[in-house]
C-alpha positions in Angstrom: -32.6 -22.3 16.7 -29.5 -24.1 15.6 -26.2 -22.4 16.3 -23.6 -21.9 13.6 -20.5 -24.2 13.9 -18.3 -21.4 12.6 -17.1 -18.6 15.0 -18.8 -15.2 14.7 -15.7 -13.7 13.2 -15.6 -16.1 10.3 -19.3 -15.9 9.4 -20.1 -12.2 10.0 -17.0 -10.0 10.3 -14.4 -11.7 8.2 -16.2 -11.1 4.8 -16.9 -7.5 5.8 -13.2 -6.9 6.7 -11.9 -8.6 3.6 -14.2 -6.6 1.4 -13.5 -3.3 3.1 -9.8 -3.8 2.8 -10.0 -4.8 -0.8 -12.1 -1.7 -1.7 -9.8 0.7 0.2 -6.7 -0.8 -1.5 -8.5 -0.6 -4.8 -9.2 3.1 -4.2 -5.6 3.7 -3.4 -4.8 2.8 -7.0 -8.0 4.1 -8.8 -7.8 7.7 -7.6 -4.1 8.3 -8.3 -4.6 6.6 -11.7 -7.4 9.1 -12.6 -5.2 11.9 -11.2 -2.4 10.9 -13.5 -4.7 11.4 -16.5 -5.6 14.9 -15.5 -2.0 15.7 -14.3 -0.3 14.0 -17.2 2.3 16.8 -17.8 3.4 17.0 -14.1 3.5 13.3 -13.7 5.5 12.8 -16.9 7.9 15.5 -15.7 8.4 13.8 -12.4 9.0 10.4 -14.1 11.6 12.0 -16.4 13.3 13.8 -13.5 13.7 10.5 -11.7 15.4 9.0 -14.8 12.7 6.9 -16.3 12.9 6.1 -20.0 9.9 5.8 -22.4 7.9 8.0 -20.1 4.7 8.2 -22.2 4.6 4.4 -22.5 5.3 3.8 -18.8 2.8 6.4 -17.8 0.0 4.9 -19.9 0.9 1.4 -18.5 0.8 2.8 -15.0 -2.6 4.4 -15.5 -4.0 1.3 -17.0 -2.6 -0.9 -14.1 -3.8 1.5 -11.4 -7.3 2.1 -12.7 -8.0 -1.4 -14.1 -6.2 -3.2 -11.3 -7.7 -1.0 -8.7 -11.2 -1.7 -10.0 -10.5 -5.5 -10.3 -9.2 -5.6 -6.8 -12.1 -3.6 -5.4 -14.6 -6.0 -7.0 -12.6 -9.1 -6.1 -11.9 -10.2 -9.7 -8.8 -12.3 -10.3 -7.7 -11.0 -6.9 -4.6 -13.1 -6.4 -3.1 -12.2 -9.7 -4.1 -8.5 -9.6 -2.9 -8.1 -6.1 0.5 -9.6 -7.0 0.8 -7.4 -10.1 -0.1 -4.3 -8.1 2.4 -5.2 -5.4 5.1 -5.4 -8.1 4.0 -2.0 -9.5 4.1 -0.5 -6.0 7.6 -1.9 -5.4 8.8 -0.4 -8.7 7.3 3.0 -8.0 8.8 2.9 -4.5 12.3 2.2 -5.7 12.2 4.6 -8.7 10.1 7.5 -7.4 10.5 7.4 -3.6 14.3 6.8 -3.5 14.9 8.7 -0.3 18.4 7.2 0.0 19.5 9.3 -3.1 18.5 12.6 -1.4 20.4 14.8 1.1 20.0 13.6 4.7 18.0 15.8 7.2 16.0 17.4 4.4 12.2 17.7 4.6 11.9 16.1 1.1 14.0 13.2 2.2 11.8 12.5 5.2 8.7 12.8 3.0 10.1 10.3 0.4 11.1 7.9 3.2 7.6 8.1 4.7 6.1 7.4 1.2 8.5 4.5 0.7 7.6 2.9 4.1 3.9 3.5 3.5 4.2 1.7 0.2 5.8 -1.3 1.9 2.6 -1.5 4.1 0.5 -1.3 1.0 2.5 -4.1 -0.5 2.0 -6.1 2.6 -1.8 -5.8 2.2 -1.6 -6.7 -1.4 0.6 -9.7 -0.8 -2.0 -10.8 1.8 -4.7 -10.8 -0.8 -2.4 -12.4 -3.3 -1.8 -15.3 -0.9 -5.3 -15.6 0.7 -7.6 -14.5 -2.0 -10.5 -12.0 -2.1 -12.8 -13.3 0.5 -16.5 -14.4 0.4 -18.0 -11.2 -0.9 -16.1 -11.1 -4.3 -16.5 -11.9 -7.9 -13.9 -14.6 -7.4 -16.1 -16.3 -4.8 -19.1 -16.2 -7.1 -17.1 -17.7 -9.9 -15.7 -20.5 -7.7 -19.1 -21.3 -6.1 
């Protein structure tokens, strides 16, 4: 039996890890996108409260990006572009919606918004990793490029 020249991690585990990460990040966008459809009024009210303009247009755009981008990311379709766009969306949402610096210090809501902001930075880090490195072997991108 001939041994593989690639290490075990590259041949067996790496594609599984890349795919699992992509699917989990995709779900992070798909599920809230669907929730925004069913919670349209409360989401629109929050956006208006945070000072956003053209709320219906921005909300539709967010839903399309979250559901469409999340599905594309999960499937590994145009991963680098989609991950970069979703990182930008996440940055925008973090700055506009989770603006903990504009809230009173030592409040529970302030801590909650700071936690969401930092969590979104971690989500952006994962997205930027996919934007830079691509989808991995088990993806539509890999099938297209083969």
